[in-house]
C-alpha positions in Angstrom: 113.4 109.9 92.4 113.8 107.0 90.1 110.8 106.5 87.8 110.2 103.5 85.6 107.5 103.0 83.0 106.4 99.9 81.1 105.4 100.3 77.5 102.2 98.3 77.1 100.8 97.9 73.6 97.2 98.4 74.7 97.9 101.8 76.1 97.6 104.4 73.3 97.6 107.6 75.2 100.6 109.8 76.0 101.3 110.0 79.7 101.8 113.5 81.0 102.6 112.8 84.6 105.8 111.8 86.3 106.2 108.5 88.2 105.9 109.2 91.9 107.4 105.8 92.7 109.4 103.2 90.7 107.1 101.3 88.4 108.6 97.9 87.6 108.0 96.1 84.4 107.5 92.3 83.8 110.2 90.3 82.1 110.4 90.9 78.4 108.8 94.3 78.5 110.4 97.7 77.9 111.5 99.3 81.1 113.5 102.4 81.7 114.3 105.0 84.4 115.1 108.7 84.7 116.8 110.2 87.8 119.1 113.0 88.9 122.7 112.2 88.2 126.4 113.3 88.2 128.9 112.9 85.3 129.6 109.4 86.7 126.1 108.2 87.4 123.1 108.6 89.8 123.9 110.4 93.0 121.0 109.5 95.2 118.9 112.7 94.8 115.1 112.3 94.5 114.6 115.4 92.4 116.4 118.5 91.2 116.0 121.4 93.7 117.7 124.7 93.2 117.6 128.2 94.6 119.3 130.8 92.4 119.4 134.5 91.5 117.7 135.8 88.3 120.1 135.5 85.4 121.9 132.5 86.8 123.0 129.4 84.8 122.8 125.9 86.3 124.6 122.9 84.9 123.7 119.4 86.1 123.2 115.8 84.9 120.3 113.5 84.3 120.6 109.7 84.0 118.5 107.6 81.6 118.8 103.8 82.0 117.4 101.2 79.6 116.6 98.0 81.6 115.2 96.2 78.6 116.6 93.4 76.6 116.6 95.4 73.3 118.0 98.7 72.2 115.6 101.6 72.7 115.6 105.1 71.4 114.3 107.8 73.7 113.6 111.5 73.3 114.8 113.3 76.3 113.5 116.9 77.0 112.2 119.2 79.6 108.6 120.3 80.0 106.8 122.8 82.3 105.1 121.4 85.3 101.4 121.9 86.2 99.0 120.7 88.9 96.4 118.2 87.7 93.1 119.9 88.5 91.2 116.6 89.2 93.8 114.8 91.3 96.0 117.7 92.7 99.1 115.8 91.6 102.3 117.1 90.0 102.2 116.5 86.3 103.5 118.0 83.0 102.0 119.9 80.0 101.1 117.7 77.1 103.7 116.3 74.7 102.3 118.4 72.0 102.7 121.7 73.9 105.7 124.0 74.1 107.0 125.1 77.5 107.0 128.8 78.4 108.6 128.7 81.9 111.3 126.4 83.4 110.9 123.8 80.7 111.9 126.4 78.1 114.9 127.4 80.1 116.2 123.8 80.3 118.4 122.5 77.4 119.2 118.8 77.5 122.7 118.2 76.0 122.5 121.4 74.0 119.2 120.3 72.4 116.4 122.8 71.6 114.3 123.8 74.6 111.8 126.4 73.3 109.6 127.2 70.3 109.8 130.5 68.4 106.3 130.2 66.8 103.4 128.8 68.7 100.7 130.9 66.9 98.7 127.7 65.9 98.3 124.3 67.5 99.8 122.7 64.5 103.0 124.8 64.6 103.3 124.3 68.4 102.9 120.5 68.2 105.4 120.2 65.3 108.0 122.2 67.2 107.3 120.4 70.6 108.0 117.1 68.9 111.5 118.2 68.0 112.6 119.5 71.4 115.3 117.9 73.4 117.7 115.2 72.1 117.3 111.6 70.8 119.2 109.0 72.7 119.6 105.3 71.8 120.5 103.0 74.6 121.7 99.4 74.3 120.2 96.8 76.6 121.0 97.4 80.3 122.9 100.6 79.6 122.8 104.1 80.9 123.5 107.6 79.6 124.4 110.5 81.9 123.3 113.6 80.0 124.3 117.1 80.8 121.7 119.8 80.9 121.7 123.6 81.4 119.1 125.8 83.0 119.4 129.4 81.9 117.3 131.5 84.2 116.2 134.8 82.6 117.3 138.0 84.2 113.7 139.1 84.6 112.5 135.8 86.0 109.8 136.4 88.6 110.7 135.6 92.3 109.4 132.4 93.8 109.0 128.8 92.7 109.1 127.5 89.1 108.8 123.8 88.3 109.4 121.4 85.4 110.3 117.9 84.6 112.9 116.1 82.5 111.4 113.2 80.7 112.5 110.3 78.5 109.8 109.6 76.0 109.4 106.3 74.2 107.2 105.9 71.2 106.3 103.0 68.9 103.6 102.2 66.4 101.2 99.3 67.0 98.3 98.0 65.0 94.8 98.6 66.2 92.0 96.0 66.1 90.8 97.5 62.8 94.2 97.3 61.2 95.1 101.0 61.5 98.3 102.2 63.0 98.3 103.5 66.6 101.1 105.6 68.1 101.9 104.4 71.6 103.8 107.2 73.4 104.8 107.0 77.1 107.1 109.1 79.2 108.6 109.0 82.6 110.9 111.5 84.3 112.1 113.4 87.3 111.1 116.7 88.8 112.8 120.1 88.8 112.0 122.5 91.6 113.7 125.9 91.0 113.3 129.0 93.3 114.3 132.4 92.0 115.5 134.8 94.7 113.2 137.6 95.7 110.2 138.3 98.0 108.2 135.2 98.9 104.4 135.8 99.0 102.6 132.6 99.8 98.8 132.6 99.4 95.8 130.2 99.2 92.2 130.9 98.1 89.1 128.7 98.2 86.3 129.2 95.6 83.4 127.4 94.2 82.2 125.8 97.4 79.4 123.2 96.9 77.9 120.6 99.1 75.5 117.7 98.5 73.7 114.9 100.2 72.8 111.4 98.9 70.2 109.8 101.1 70.6 106.4 99.4 67.8 103.8 98.9 67.2 102.9 102.6 64.3 105.1 103.7 65.3 104.7 107.3 69.1 104.9 107.0 71.7 107.7 107.0 73.2 109.1 103.9 76.4 110.4 102.5 77.5 114.1 102.6 80.0 115.6 100.2 81.8 118.9 99.9 83.7 120.2 96.9 85.7 123.3 96.1 88.6 124.7 94.1 91.9 125.3 96.0 94.2 127.8 94.2 97.7 128.7 95.0 97.5 132.5 94.7 101.1 133.1 95.9 104.5 132.5 94.4 105.7 129.5 96.5 104.8 125.8 96.4 102.3 125.0 99.1 100.7 121.9 100.6 97.4 122.0 102.5 95.0 119.9 104.6 91.3 120.6 104.0 88.7 119.8 106.6 84.9 120.4 106.7 82.8 120.5 109.8 79.2 119.4 109.2 76.2 120.6 111.3 72.5 120.3 111.0 69.7 122.7 112.0 70.2 124.5 115.3 73.9 123.6 115.2 73.5 119.9 115.7 77.0 118.4 115.1 77.0 115.8 112.4 80.7 115.0 111.8 83.9 116.2 110.2 85.2 115.5 106.7 88.9 115.3 106.0 89.9 115.5 102.4 93.2 114.0 101.2 96.1 116.4 101.7 97.1 118.5 98.6 100.8 118.2 98.1 103.1 120.7 96.4 100.4 122.8 94.8 102.3 124.9 92.3 102.0 128.7 92.1 99.1 129.8 89.9 97.6 126.3 89.8 94.3 125.0 91.2 93.2 121.6 92.4 89.6 120.4 92.8 89.1 119.0 96.3 86.2 116.6 97.2 85.5 115.1 100.6 82.8 112.6 101.5 81.4 111.1 104.8 78.8 108.4 105.2 76.5 107.9 108.2 75.1 111.4 108.1 71.4 111.6 109.2 69.0 113.5 107.0 68.0 116.5 109.0 66.6 118.5 106.0 69.5 121.0 106.0 73.2 120.4 106.0 75.8 123.2 106.8 79.5 122.7 105.9 82.2 125.0 107.3 85.4 124.4 105.3 88.9 125.2 106.6 92.1 124.7 104.6 95.3 124.7 106.7 98.6 125.2 104.9 101.4 122.7 105.8 105.1 122.6 104.8 105.8 121.3 101.3 108.6 118.9 100.2 112.2 119.7 99.6 113.6 123.2 100.3 110.1 124.6 100.5 109.6 122.7 103.8 110.9 125.8 105.7 108.9 128.4 103.9 106.6 130.8 105.7 103.0 129.7 105.4 100.0 131.8 104.6 97.0 132.1 106.9 94.4 129.3 106.8 91.4 130.0 104.5 87.8 129.2 105.2 84.4 129.1 103.6 80.9 127.6 104.0 78.2 126.1 102.0 74.7 124.7 102.6 72.8 121.8 101.1 69.4 120.1 101.5 69.6 116.9 103.4 66.3 115.4 102.5 65.6 111.7 103.0 64.2 111.2 99.5 63.7 107.5 99.9 61.5 108.1 103.0 59.7 110.9 101.2 59.0 108.6 98.3 57.8 105.8 100.6 55.5 108.2 102.5 54.3 109.6 99.1 53.5 106.0 98.0 51.7 105.2 101.2 49.7 108.5 100.9 48.9 107.7 97.3 47.6 104.2 98.3 45.5 105.7 101.1 44.0 108.3 98.8 43.4 105.6 96.3 41.6 103.4 98.8 39.5 106.4 100.1 38.6 107.4 96.5 37.8 103.8 95.6 35.5 103.3 98.6 33.8 106.7 98.0 33.4 105.9 94.4 32.0 102.5 95.2 29.5 103.9 97.7 28.4 106.5 95.1 27.9 103.8 92.5 26.1 101.6 95.0 23.8 104.5 96.0 23.1 105.2 92.3 22.4 101.5 91.6 20.1 101.3 94.6 18.2 104.5 93.5 17.8 103.2 90.0 16.6 99.8 91.3 14.2 101.5 93.7 12.8 103.7 90.9 12.4 100.7 88.7 10.5 98.8 91.5 8.3 101.8 92.1 7.4 102.1 88.4 6.7 98.4 88.1 4.5 98.6 91.1 2.6 101.5 89.6 2.2 99.8 86.3 0.9 96.7 88.1 -1.6 98.7 90.0 -2.9 100.4 86.8 -3.6 97.1 85.1 -5.6 95.4 88.0 -9.6 95.4 87.9 -11.5 98.0 90.1 -13.2 96.1 92.9 -15.8 98.8 93.5 -17.1 98.8 90.0 -17.5 95.2 89.1 -19.6 94.7 85.8 -23.3 93.7 86.3 -24.9 91.2 83.9 -28.7 91.5 83.5 -30.7 88.4 82.6 -33.7 88.6 80.3 -36.9 86.8 80.9 
């Protein structure tokens, strides 16, 4: 497949993936493509796809085209392919890493393909920076480069993958005035199958599920299921994951269908996440996950498929917004009851104090009044 990449000054990270579709650049920007070729130019293939015996040597061509208005120098080399864990997509090892599989078997125009010493990260990065060949292309020109894949005699049976990339690098100034290396690469895929027993396999691990009730106390929520899907066999595999959701007593709640995982490479894993909204909060959520293998791309489309794999997980599906609302209402009721009780107690105490005060005042008044039965008698003298 033709892939094109635009070198944008604001992007300061090396791109490790391969373009899945042509990426067109605006006028005046740097644009290039990499695609399978013949000695006389591109031959219409979307990727390199081989089936060979151990110890075989393959010779082929890759085309690099500069669509820009200025001469550009590219470093063209091969790198091992991996599956991106977060997206499940086909990508490559980092530009500072040395290949150990198909990338190290692939020499571009007799350039270096492997590193003898990778004992430290510094040594590995320094060696990786010199792999491949440097090619300078004039504006709107193309180079059809020969390459050779030398398959070891002890290569393991099954699928091996890599990519041939054309990397472009320049130095830009950051906002603080420092220099920033802008490195970008785009390429085409290599699928290589070594003869021998094919043993496809898939495993599911790390199943987790969750439930988000949202802010509406009377509304439905969102259920999610996540797990790791690992290719435990030696062939490329694609798979369609689904999850059936049920509540207590087997109440059906719906089905989650995650995006299909395409061309999962042997020994690689992808993290799969599926979500569904409109799931009622029934306190418990049960998820039964099934992963069904489907044919992969290219020559792998006719491969035998492994059995489907399954697993299950459980999550609490609590309407926390409703619980919070009920808790708030309960707190208000308790507060009102407490306030009324406290008010009555204070009123009773105040009435008691007042009554005691009145009683004492009454007693004091009674003690100070004259005694009517013992009025004083005044005797007159004659």
